VMD Tcl script that builds the backbone (N, CA, C; Angstrom):
set m [mol new atoms 411]
animate dup $m
set s [atomselect $m all]
$s set {name element resname resid chain x y z} {
  {N N MET 1 A 1.077 -1.292 0.255}
  {CA C MET 1 A 0.112 0.041 -0.089}
  {C C MET 1 A 0.533 0.852 0.050}
  {N N HIS 2 A 0.570 2.535 -0.747}
  {CA C HIS 2 A 1.204 3.249 -0.654}
  {C C HIS 2 A 0.443 4.280 -0.401}
  {N N ARG 3 A 1.288 5.270 0.868}
  {CA C ARG 3 A 0.825 6.158 1.125}
  {C C ARG 3 A 1.606 7.647 0.708}
  {N N PHE 4 A 0.196 8.595 0.669}
  {CA C PHE 4 A 0.885 9.857 0.479}
  {C C PHE 4 A 0.206 10.942 1.776}
  {N N ALA 5 A 0.526 11.892 2.389}
  {CA C ALA 5 A 0.299 12.860 3.297}
  {C C ALA 5 A 0.164 14.103 2.120}
  {N N ILE 6 A -1.331 14.694 2.884}
  {CA C ILE 6 A -1.579 16.006 2.172}
  {C C ILE 6 A -2.146 17.078 3.341}
  {N N ARG 7 A -1.578 18.256 2.921}
  {CA C ARG 7 A -2.473 19.040 4.264}
  {C C ARG 7 A -3.705 20.014 3.318}
  {N N VAL 8 A -4.464 20.246 3.862}
  {CA C VAL 8 A -5.960 20.879 3.296}
  {C C VAL 8 A -5.725 22.481 3.727}
  {N N TYR 9 A -5.657 22.936 2.399}
  {CA C TYR 9 A -5.349 24.095 2.225}
  {C C TYR 9 A -6.620 25.357 2.120}
  {N N TYR 10 A -6.747 26.624 2.228}
  {CA C TYR 10 A -8.305 27.211 2.163}
  {C C TYR 10 A -8.595 27.278 1.196}
  {N N SER 11 A -7.414 27.441 -0.067}
  {CA C SER 11 A -8.172 27.007 -1.382}
  {C C SER 11 A -8.505 25.765 -2.038}
  {N N ASP 12 A -8.756 24.601 -1.101}
  {CA C ASP 12 A -9.560 23.253 -1.364}
  {C C ASP 12 A -10.453 23.526 -0.685}
  {N N THR 13 A -11.335 24.049 0.347}
  {CA C THR 13 A -12.202 24.749 1.183}
  {C C THR 13 A -13.494 25.429 0.523}
  {N N ASP 14 A -14.120 25.338 0.796}
  {CA C ASP 14 A -15.434 26.644 0.705}
  {C C ASP 14 A -15.195 27.202 1.560}
  {N N CYS 15 A -16.486 28.239 1.592}
  {CA C CYS 15 A -16.706 29.539 2.459}
  {C C CYS 15 A -16.577 28.869 4.213}
  {N N GLY 16 A -17.148 27.665 4.246}
  {CA C GLY 16 A -17.076 27.178 5.483}
  {C C GLY 16 A -16.264 26.141 6.061}
  {N N GLY 17 A -14.847 26.278 5.386}
  {CA C GLY 17 A -13.781 25.540 6.075}
  {C C GLY 17 A -13.749 24.095 5.422}
  {N N ILE 18 A -15.010 23.696 4.835}
  {CA C ILE 18 A -14.819 22.314 4.627}
  {C C ILE 18 A -14.482 22.125 3.083}
  {N N VAL 19 A -13.697 20.881 2.863}
  {CA C VAL 19 A -13.384 20.439 2.015}
  {C C VAL 19 A -14.419 20.526 0.724}
  {N N TYR 20 A -14.014 21.325 -0.082}
  {CA C TYR 20 A -15.149 20.837 -1.240}
  {C C TYR 20 A -15.166 19.885 -2.194}
  {N N HIS 21 A -16.148 18.846 -2.467}
  {CA C HIS 21 A -16.070 17.513 -2.635}
  {C C HIS 21 A -15.291 17.314 -4.018}
  {N N ALA 22 A -14.714 18.401 -4.765}
  {CA C ALA 22 A -14.552 18.018 -5.738}
  {C C ALA 22 A -13.059 17.811 -5.912}
  {N N ASN 23 A -12.281 18.891 -4.732}
  {CA C ASN 23 A -10.848 19.124 -4.266}
  {C C ASN 23 A -10.440 17.353 -4.230}
  {N N TYR 24 A -11.708 16.786 -3.770}
  {CA C TYR 24 A -10.800 15.257 -3.264}
  {C C TYR 24 A -10.253 14.352 -4.613}
  {N N LEU 25 A -10.983 14.385 -5.350}
  {CA C LEU 25 A -10.190 14.181 -7.158}
  {C C LEU 25 A -8.693 14.167 -6.542}
  {N N ASN 26 A -8.373 15.695 -6.617}
  {CA C ASN 26 A -7.220 16.451 -7.165}
  {C C ASN 26 A -6.078 15.375 -5.776}
  {N N PHE 27 A -6.888 15.459 -4.376}
  {CA C PHE 27 A -5.937 14.706 -3.500}
  {C C PHE 27 A -5.787 13.507 -4.347}
  {N N VAL 28 A -6.108 12.681 -4.803}
  {CA C VAL 28 A -5.901 11.075 -5.059}
  {C C VAL 28 A -5.435 10.979 -6.291}
  {N N GLU 29 A -5.588 12.131 -7.053}
  {CA C GLU 29 A -4.300 12.161 -8.470}
  {C C GLU 29 A -3.052 12.621 -7.977}
  {N N HIS 30 A -3.254 13.444 -6.713}
  {CA C HIS 30 A -1.865 13.684 -7.023}
  {C C HIS 30 A -0.947 12.310 -5.899}
  {N N ALA 31 A -1.795 12.027 -5.642}
  {CA C ALA 31 A -1.212 11.058 -4.495}
  {C C ALA 31 A -0.959 9.529 -5.759}
  {N N ARG 32 A -1.835 9.359 -6.929}
  {CA C ARG 32 A -0.973 8.551 -7.850}
  {C C ARG 32 A 0.046 8.560 -8.566}
  {N N THR 33 A 0.000 9.905 -8.974}
  {CA C THR 33 A 1.648 10.576 -9.219}
  {C C THR 33 A 2.695 10.395 -8.487}
  {N N GLU 34 A 2.384 10.705 -7.383}
  {CA C GLU 34 A 3.607 10.318 -6.068}
  {C C GLU 34 A 3.521 8.685 -6.291}
  {N N LEU 35 A 2.562 8.171 -6.458}
  {CA C LEU 35 A 2.975 6.536 -6.041}
  {C C LEU 35 A 4.005 6.148 -7.999}
  {N N LEU 36 A 3.654 6.627 -8.613}
  {CA C LEU 36 A 4.002 6.713 -9.301}
  {C C LEU 36 A 5.605 7.044 -10.226}
  {N N ARG 37 A 5.714 8.188 -9.346}
  {CA C ARG 37 A 6.875 8.683 -8.965}
  {C C ARG 37 A 7.864 7.748 -7.979}
  {N N ASP 38 A 7.307 7.589 -7.485}
  {CA C ASP 38 A 8.323 6.099 -6.395}
  {C C ASP 38 A 8.513 5.200 -7.309}
  {N N ILE 39 A 7.500 4.640 -8.079}
  {CA C ILE 39 A 7.748 3.458 -8.807}
  {C C ILE 39 A 9.294 3.582 -10.072}
  {N N SER 40 A 9.073 4.442 -10.241}
  {CA C SER 40 A 10.040 4.871 -11.165}
  {C C SER 40 A 11.753 4.734 -10.650}
  {N N LEU 41 A 11.727 4.916 -9.410}
  {CA C LEU 41 A 12.782 5.073 -8.714}
  {C C LEU 41 A 12.693 3.585 -8.088}
  {N N THR 42 A 12.038 2.435 -8.280}
  {CA C THR 42 A 12.206 0.960 -8.081}
  {C C THR 42 A 12.552 0.545 -9.319}
  {N N VAL 43 A 12.442 0.963 -9.933}
  {CA C VAL 43 A 13.298 0.400 -11.458}
  {C C VAL 43 A 14.360 1.035 -12.466}
  {N N GLY 44 A 14.918 2.083 -12.002}
  {CA C GLY 44 A 16.340 2.913 -11.913}
  {C C GLY 44 A 15.841 4.154 -12.763}
  {N N GLN 45 A 15.100 4.827 -12.638}
  {CA C GLN 45 A 14.579 5.837 -13.132}
  {C C GLN 45 A 15.061 7.084 -12.220}
  {N N THR 46 A 14.911 8.271 -12.081}
  {CA C THR 46 A 15.460 9.537 -11.665}
  {C C THR 46 A 14.090 10.542 -10.358}
  {N N GLY 47 A 13.286 9.732 -10.127}
  {CA C GLY 47 A 12.188 9.280 -9.735}
  {C C GLY 47 A 11.259 10.380 -10.416}
  {N N SER 48 A 11.335 10.785 -11.845}
  {CA C SER 48 A 10.355 10.957 -12.590}
  {C C SER 48 A 9.058 10.232 -13.184}
  {N N HIS 49 A 8.148 9.987 -12.761}
  {CA C HIS 49 A 6.940 9.343 -13.241}
  {C C HIS 49 A 7.371 9.294 -15.144}
  {N N ARG 50 A 7.173 10.413 -15.605}
  {CA C ARG 50 A 7.260 11.072 -16.782}
  {C C ARG 50 A 8.331 10.545 -17.460}
  {N N ALA 51 A 9.259 10.285 -17.338}
  {CA C ALA 51 A 10.507 9.213 -17.627}
  {C C ALA 51 A 10.547 8.185 -17.754}
  {N N LEU 52 A 9.521 7.306 -17.140}
  {CA C LEU 52 A 8.570 5.807 -16.817}
  {C C LEU 52 A 7.812 5.967 -18.139}
  {N N MET 53 A 7.156 6.712 -17.889}
  {CA C MET 53 A 5.929 6.960 -19.032}
  {C C MET 53 A 6.811 6.719 -20.629}
  {N N GLU 54 A 7.849 7.627 -20.891}
  {CA C GLU 54 A 8.659 8.010 -22.069}
  {C C GLU 54 A 8.843 7.064 -22.387}
  {N N GLN 55 A 9.650 6.069 -21.076}
  {CA C GLN 55 A 10.799 4.464 -21.985}
  {C C GLN 55 A 9.271 3.685 -21.765}
  {N N GLU 56 A 8.530 3.728 -21.342}
  {CA C GLU 56 A 7.479 2.687 -21.849}
  {C C GLU 56 A 6.744 2.781 -22.864}
  {N N GLN 57 A 6.329 4.214 -23.332}
  {CA C GLN 57 A 5.737 5.094 -24.250}
  {C C GLN 57 A 4.757 4.438 -23.637}
  {N N LEU 58 A 3.657 4.968 -22.367}
  {CA C LEU 58 A 2.459 4.527 -22.114}
  {C C LEU 58 A 2.114 5.473 -20.893}
  {N N ALA 59 A 0.964 6.024 -21.767}
  {CA C ALA 59 A 0.111 6.737 -20.628}
  {C C ALA 59 A -0.794 6.287 -19.289}
  {N N LEU 60 A -0.830 6.646 -18.475}
  {CA C LEU 60 A -2.202 5.532 -17.648}
  {C C LEU 60 A -3.745 6.709 -17.649}
  {N N VAL 61 A -4.751 6.858 -18.019}
  {CA C VAL 61 A -5.349 7.803 -18.112}
  {C C VAL 61 A -7.009 7.523 -17.274}
  {N N VAL 62 A -7.531 8.390 -16.506}
  {CA C VAL 62 A -9.120 7.745 -15.965}
  {C C VAL 62 A -9.310 7.836 -16.575}
  {N N LYS 63 A -9.868 6.191 -16.534}
  {CA C LYS 63 A -11.392 6.015 -17.140}
  {C C LYS 63 A -13.103 6.389 -16.469}
  {N N SER 64 A -12.694 5.924 -15.426}
  {CA C SER 64 A -13.812 6.262 -14.574}
  {C C SER 64 A -13.719 6.411 -13.169}
  {N N VAL 65 A -14.535 7.154 -12.044}
  {CA C VAL 65 A -14.017 7.110 -10.989}
  {C C VAL 65 A -15.650 6.981 -9.954}
  {N N ASN 66 A -16.013 6.138 -9.159}
  {CA C ASN 66 A -16.651 6.632 -8.300}
  {C C ASN 66 A -16.036 7.051 -6.892}
  {N N VAL 67 A -16.249 7.725 -6.437}
  {CA C VAL 67 A -16.368 8.387 -4.877}
  {C C VAL 67 A -17.226 8.293 -4.027}
  {N N ASP 68 A -17.028 7.394 -2.830}
  {CA C ASP 68 A -17.971 7.682 -2.087}
  {C C ASP 68 A -17.181 8.724 -0.652}
  {N N TYR 69 A -18.573 9.643 -0.275}
  {CA C TYR 69 A -18.222 10.426 0.928}
  {C C TYR 69 A -18.105 10.044 1.902}
  {N N ARG 70 A -17.509 9.938 3.060}
  {CA C ARG 70 A -18.113 9.513 4.161}
  {C C ARG 70 A -18.545 10.746 5.848}
  {N N ARG 71 A -17.096 10.936 5.540}
  {CA C ARG 71 A -17.288 12.450 6.491}
  {C C ARG 71 A -16.330 13.429 6.221}
  {N N PRO 72 A -16.416 14.359 6.387}
  {CA C PRO 72 A -16.123 16.076 5.722}
  {C C PRO 72 A -14.123 15.769 6.543}
  {N N ALA 73 A -13.511 16.738 5.865}
  {CA C ALA 73 A -12.735 17.292 6.038}
  {C C ALA 73 A -12.382 18.625 6.006}
  {N N TYR 74 A -11.617 18.961 6.890}
  {CA C TYR 74 A -11.947 20.674 6.821}
  {C C TYR 74 A -9.970 21.610 7.021}
  {N N LEU 75 A -10.177 22.861 6.637}
  {CA C LEU 75 A -8.949 23.511 6.541}
  {C C LEU 75 A -8.192 23.179 7.636}
  {N N ASP 76 A -6.576 22.925 6.854}
  {CA C ASP 76 A -5.696 22.224 8.258}
  {C C ASP 76 A -5.410 21.898 8.165}
  {N N ASP 77 A -6.494 20.448 7.967}
  {CA C ASP 77 A -6.595 18.946 8.462}
  {C C ASP 77 A -5.334 18.387 7.760}
  {N N LEU 78 A -4.308 17.269 8.252}
  {CA C LEU 78 A -3.329 16.677 8.280}
  {C C LEU 78 A -3.936 15.142 7.757}
  {N N LEU 79 A -4.248 14.742 6.002}
  {CA C LEU 79 A -4.638 13.877 5.972}
  {C C LEU 79 A -3.759 13.197 4.715}
  {N N SER 80 A -4.170 11.546 4.933}
  {CA C SER 80 A -3.065 10.761 4.061}
  {C C SER 80 A -3.991 9.854 2.960}
  {N N VAL 81 A -4.204 9.766 2.431}
  {CA C VAL 81 A -4.208 9.120 1.318}
  {C C VAL 81 A -3.283 7.800 0.701}
  {N N GLU 82 A -4.594 6.239 0.739}
  {CA C GLU 82 A -4.110 5.108 0.837}
  {C C GLU 82 A -4.635 4.580 -0.758}
  {N N THR 83 A -3.527 4.393 -1.074}
  {CA C THR 83 A -3.803 3.912 -2.713}
  {C C THR 83 A -3.824 2.627 -2.770}
  {N N GLU 84 A -4.076 1.453 -3.077}
  {CA C GLU 84 A -3.856 0.060 -3.339}
  {C C GLU 84 A -4.515 -0.679 -4.478}
  {N N VAL 85 A -4.318 -1.746 -4.919}
  {CA C VAL 85 A -5.006 -2.009 -6.386}
  {C C VAL 85 A -6.013 -2.596 -5.872}
  {N N GLU 86 A -7.515 -2.823 -6.805}
  {CA C GLU 86 A -8.227 -3.233 -6.222}
  {C C GLU 86 A -8.345 -4.330 -7.266}
  {N N GLU 87 A -8.305 -4.164 -8.174}
  {CA C GLU 87 A -8.809 -5.094 -9.563}
  {C C GLU 87 A -7.657 -4.889 -10.474}
  {N N SER 88 A -6.712 -5.691 -11.539}
  {CA C SER 88 A -6.068 -5.422 -12.870}
  {C C SER 88 A -6.318 -6.661 -13.337}
  {N N LYS 89 A -6.340 -5.694 -14.983}
  {CA C LYS 89 A -6.588 -6.686 -16.204}
  {C C LYS 89 A -6.427 -6.217 -16.934}
  {N N ARG 90 A -5.496 -7.126 -17.966}
  {CA C ARG 90 A -4.514 -6.683 -19.359}
  {C C ARG 90 A -4.241 -4.759 -19.523}
  {N N PHE 91 A -5.266 -4.762 -19.575}
  {CA C PHE 91 A -5.325 -3.278 -20.027}
  {C C PHE 91 A -5.997 -1.450 -19.358}
  {N N SER 92 A -6.469 -2.543 -17.915}
  {CA C SER 92 A -6.621 -0.824 -16.893}
  {C C SER 92 A -6.242 -2.168 -15.537}
  {N N ILE 93 A -6.724 -0.911 -14.799}
  {CA C ILE 93 A -5.604 -1.206 -13.324}
  {C C ILE 93 A -7.146 -0.046 -12.744}
  {N N VAL 94 A -7.960 -0.888 -11.277}
  {CA C VAL 94 A -8.307 0.003 -11.098}
  {C C VAL 94 A -7.888 0.046 -9.270}
  {N N PHE 95 A -7.680 1.821 -9.044}
  {CA C PHE 95 A -7.237 1.085 -7.517}
  {C C PHE 95 A -8.280 1.586 -6.698}
  {N N ARG 96 A -8.142 1.471 -5.625}
  {CA C ARG 96 A -8.511 1.755 -4.096}
  {C C ARG 96 A -7.863 2.271 -3.763}
  {N N GLN 97 A -8.741 4.470 -3.742}
  {CA C GLN 97 A -7.947 5.095 -2.895}
  {C C GLN 97 A -8.950 6.022 -1.755}
  {N N THR 98 A -7.925 5.473 -0.531}
  {CA C THR 98 A -8.650 5.884 0.626}
  {C C THR 98 A -8.232 7.259 1.292}
  {N N VAL 99 A -9.623 8.426 1.403}
  {CA C VAL 99 A -8.896 8.940 2.106}
  {C C VAL 99 A -9.196 9.332 3.550}
  {N N LYS 100 A -8.189 9.358 4.449}
  {CA C LYS 100 A -8.243 9.118 5.738}
  {C C LYS 100 A -7.860 10.922 6.590}
  {N N ARG 101 A -8.106 10.904 7.874}
  {CA C ARG 101 A -7.821 11.783 9.067}
  {C C ARG 101 A -7.254 10.936 9.799}
  {N N GLU 102 A -5.766 11.134 10.007}
  {CA C GLU 102 A -5.373 10.024 11.411}
  {C C GLU 102 A -6.391 8.348 10.838}
  {N N GLU 103 A -7.130 7.910 11.709}
  {CA C GLU 103 A -7.592 6.146 11.195}
  {C C GLU 103 A -8.534 6.789 10.741}
  {N N GLU 104 A -9.395 8.072 10.552}
  {CA C GLU 104 A -11.495 7.984 10.174}
  {C C GLU 104 A -11.474 8.084 8.971}
  {N N VAL 105 A -11.742 7.158 8.151}
  {CA C VAL 105 A -12.118 7.189 6.864}
  {C C VAL 105 A -13.128 8.761 6.892}
  {N N LEU 106 A -12.631 9.164 5.733}
  {CA C LEU 106 A -13.279 10.465 4.687}
  {C C LEU 106 A -13.833 10.086 3.434}
  {N N CYS 107 A -13.073 9.527 2.517}
  {CA C CYS 107 A -13.696 9.037 1.605}
  {C C CYS 107 A -13.291 8.151 0.485}
  {N N VAL 108 A -13.746 7.222 -0.162}
  {CA C VAL 108 A -13.205 6.086 -0.604}
  {C C VAL 108 A -13.368 6.573 -1.981}
  {N N ALA 109 A -11.975 6.172 -2.717}
  {CA C ALA 109 A -12.248 6.677 -4.634}
  {C C ALA 109 A -11.699 5.132 -4.818}
  {N N LEU 110 A -12.577 4.884 -6.117}
  {CA C LEU 110 A -12.591 3.679 -7.171}
  {C C LEU 110 A -11.836 4.121 -7.645}
  {N N VAL 111 A -11.436 4.491 -8.619}
  {CA C VAL 111 A -10.131 4.758 -10.041}
  {C C VAL 111 A -9.823 3.838 -10.902}
  {N N LYS 112 A -10.471 4.105 -12.317}
  {CA C LYS 112 A -10.283 2.426 -12.813}
  {C C LYS 112 A -9.225 3.941 -13.776}
  {N N VAL 113 A -8.341 3.466 -14.272}
  {CA C VAL 113 A -7.266 4.095 -15.415}
  {C C VAL 113 A -7.104 2.891 -15.992}
  {N N ALA 114 A -6.522 3.482 -17.356}
  {CA C ALA 114 A -6.285 2.793 -18.366}
  {C C ALA 114 A -5.241 2.976 -19.222}
  {N N ALA 115 A -4.857 1.840 -20.027}
  {CA C ALA 115 A -2.809 2.088 -20.187}
  {C C ALA 115 A -3.303 2.031 -22.305}
  {N N ILE 116 A -2.674 3.403 -22.337}
  {CA C ILE 116 A -2.565 4.025 -23.671}
  {C C ILE 116 A -1.059 3.935 -24.547}
  {N N ASP 117 A -0.744 3.689 -25.632}
  {CA C ASP 117 A 0.103 3.833 -26.015}
  {C C ASP 117 A -0.096 5.120 -26.263}
  {N N THR 118 A 1.496 5.925 -26.087}
  {CA C THR 118 A 1.587 7.636 -26.235}
  {C C THR 118 A 1.622 7.893 -27.613}
  {N N ALA 119 A 2.468 7.056 -29.132}
  {CA C ALA 119 A 2.319 7.609 -29.822}
  {C C ALA 119 A 1.226 7.101 -30.602}
  {N N THR 120 A -0.108 5.973 -30.707}
  {CA C THR 120 A -0.914 5.927 -31.346}
  {C C THR 120 A -2.810 6.353 -30.452}
  {N N MET 121 A -1.759 6.410 -29.366}
  {CA C MET 121 A -3.541 6.756 -28.405}
  {C C MET 121 A -4.112 6.141 -28.374}
  {N N ARG 122 A -3.862 4.591 -28.634}
  {CA C ARG 122 A -4.648 3.412 -28.470}
  {C C ARG 122 A -4.136 2.873 -26.970}
  {N N PRO 123 A -5.545 1.597 -26.783}
  {CA C PRO 123 A -5.497 0.994 -25.538}
  {C C PRO 123 A -3.512 0.023 -26.019}
  {N N LYS 124 A -2.761 -0.287 -24.364}
  {CA C LYS 124 A -1.871 -0.785 -24.759}
  {C C LYS 124 A -1.586 -1.413 -23.454}
  {N N PRO 125 A -1.331 -2.622 -23.371}
  {CA C PRO 125 A -1.426 -3.563 -22.134}
  {C C PRO 125 A -0.478 -3.089 -21.075}
  {N N MET 126 A -0.630 -3.507 -19.787}
  {CA C MET 126 A -0.035 -2.550 -19.102}
  {C C MET 126 A 1.119 -3.268 -18.836}
  {N N PRO 127 A 2.690 -3.129 -18.550}
  {CA C PRO 127 A 3.901 -3.882 -18.663}
  {C C PRO 127 A 4.105 -4.824 -17.212}
  {N N SER 128 A 4.205 -6.089 -17.401}
  {CA C SER 128 A 4.074 -7.064 -16.685}
  {C C SER 128 A 4.459 -6.896 -15.170}
  {N N TRP 129 A 5.215 -5.456 -15.329}
  {CA C TRP 129 A 6.127 -5.522 -13.913}
  {C C TRP 129 A 5.501 -4.175 -13.384}
  {N N PHE 130 A 4.232 -3.676 -13.637}
  {CA C PHE 130 A 3.829 -3.095 -12.390}
  {C C PHE 130 A 2.949 -2.776 -11.544}
  {N N VAL 131 A 2.426 -4.074 -12.020}
  {CA C VAL 131 A 1.203 -4.131 -10.533}
  {C C VAL 131 A 1.738 -4.751 -9.439}
  {N N PRO 132 A 2.950 -5.218 -9.332}
  {CA C PRO 132 A 4.138 -6.328 -8.710}
  {C C PRO 132 A 4.799 -5.112 -7.974}
  {N N ALA 133 A 5.316 -4.290 -8.490}
  {CA C ALA 133 A 5.904 -2.846 -8.322}
  {C C ALA 133 A 4.818 -1.858 -7.487}
  {N N VAL 134 A 3.819 -1.954 -7.708}
  {CA C VAL 134 A 2.140 -0.779 -6.813}
  {C C VAL 134 A 2.692 -1.632 -5.411}
  {N N ASN 135 A 2.524 -2.803 -5.979}
  {CA C ASN 135 A 1.935 -3.939 -4.768}
  {C C ASN 135 A 3.008 -3.662 -3.641}
  {N N ALA 136 A 4.481 -3.636 -4.175}
  {CA C ALA 136 A 5.330 -3.685 -3.167}
  {C C ALA 136 A 5.999 -1.974 -2.341}
  {N N LEU 137 A 5.337 -0.956 -2.600}
  {CA C LEU 137 A 5.485 -0.015 -2.190}
  {C C LEU 137 A 4.668 0.230 -0.852}
}
mol reanalyze $m
mol bondsrecalc $m
mol representation Tube
mol addrep $m
């Protein structure tokens, strides 16, 4: 499981100091970006998921998102986003991303990403090493 810490800033909230619902998508996107950065380090890259994607000629594009909002987050909260593989197929992967404040679950997002070839923009199989690398974090 990959963990990413994020602080709630004023720009993340509504006028009541509560995180605006769409900003949870930014939080989980940032966590997936950091996950890819960490994976790139494990396969000999320089800590850039962009370099990793250029090496593989592969991009991961969001196909669908399902978010279950459970509790609000507030201005200045320190949150963590836990990312794990929910389901893996040949051309796609579903990440379960749980946003927490300490141990309290605030929301759970299921994000399906599809692998595409960056040259043709067509579906491309996930590299065989990708899911084991995610699970090893």
